C-alpha positions in Angstrom: -0.1 0.0 0.0 1.2 3.5 -0.8 2.5 5.7 1.9 1.9 8.9 -0.1 -1.0 9.6 -2.4 -0.7 12.5 -5.0 -4.1 13.5 -6.3 -4.4 15.7 -9.2 -7.8 17.4 -9.7 -8.6 19.0 -13.1 -10.7 18.9 -16.2 -10.3 16.3 -18.9 -9.4 18.9 -21.5 -7.3 21.2 -19.2 -3.6 21.8 -19.5 -1.0 20.6 -17.2 -0.2 24.0 -16.0 0.1 27.7 -16.9 3.3 27.7 -18.6 3.9 26.8 -22.3 5.0 23.2 -23.2 8.1 23.8 -25.1 11.7 23.5 -24.9 12.0 25.9 -22.1 9.6 24.2 -19.9 10.6 23.4 -16.2 8.1 20.7 -15.3 10.9 17.9 -15.6 8.7 15.5 -17.7 9.7 14.5 -21.2 7.3 11.9 -22.5 4.2 14.1 -22.6 6.0 16.9 -24.5 4.6 18.7 -26.3 1.0 18.0 -25.8 0.5 20.4 -22.8 -2.3 18.0 -21.8 -3.2 17.2 -18.2 -3.9 13.6 -18.7 -0.7 13.1 -20.8 1.3 14.9 -18.0 -0.2 12.7 -15.3 0.8 9.5 -17.2 4.4 10.8 -17.5 4.3 11.8 -13.9 3.0 8.5 -12.7 5.8 6.7 -14.6 8.7 9.0 -13.3 7.4 8.6 -9.6 7.1 4.9 -10.2 10.8 4.7 -11.1 11.9 6.9 -8.2 9.6 5.7 -5.4 8.1 2.3 -6.4 4.9 1.5 -4.9 5.5 4.0 -2.1 3.7 6.6 -4.2 0.3 6.5 -5.7 -0.9 9.0 -8.4 -4.5 9.5 -8.5 -6.5 11.6 -11.2 -9.8 13.1 -10.3 -11.6 14.8 -13.1 -14.3 17.3 -12.2 -16.1 17.7 -15.6 -19.2 16.0 -14.5 -19.1 16.4 -10.8 -17.0 17.3 -8.1 -16.4 15.3 -4.7 -17.5 17.0 -1.6 -13.9 17.4 -0.4 -12.8 18.9 -3.4 -15.7 21.4 -3.5 -14.8 22.3 0.1 -11.1 23.1 -0.9 -12.3 25.1 -4.0 -14.9 27.1 -2.0 -12.4 27.9 0.8 -9.0 28.3 -0.9 -9.8 29.0 -4.7 -6.7 26.9 -5.9 -5.8 27.0 -9.7 -6.4 23.9 -11.8 -4.8 21.5 -11.8 -5.1 21.2 -8.0 -2.4 19.1 -6.5 -3.3 17.3 -3.2 -0.5 15.2 -1.4 -2.2 12.8 1.2 -5.1 15.0 0.9 -3.3 18.4 1.7 -3.6 21.0 -0.7 -0.2 22.1 -2.1 0.5 25.6 -3.7 1.9 23.9 -6.8 -0.8 24.5 -9.2 0.8 22.6 -12.1 2.1 19.2 -12.8 5.8 19.6 -12.0 8.0 16.7 -11.2 10.5 18.5 -9.2 7.8 20.4 -7.1 5.8 17.3 -6.5 8.8 15.4 -5.5 9.6 17.9 -2.7 6.0 17.5 -1.4 6.4 13.6 -1.5 9.6 13.8 0.4 8.2 16.1 3.0 5.1 13.6 3.4 7.5 10.7 3.6 9.4 12.4 6.5 6.3 12.6 8.5 6.0 8.6 8.6 
């Protein structure tokens, strides 16, 4: 069972972040380039994190196109985070994009808590 769950909340057709997906991107992901697509980026992120952490980390996608879970609605109403919303073990992060290095920092922090 995973010790850390990274949940990415977004829309099916949304982009992976606010920055262009070009040769100057800073997300640290290669296999999804140049799609700029959230689902492609999550797949690339999942592969990278599996290589780095094995089954210690689970990557979960929650699409809100057709409905929003209550816990996500509560976060949106209280905090107004940008999409994609990045949660680590249910805790809202300030990342606001799919970024390997920034998400790794949050994972490492969560692993230290164990």
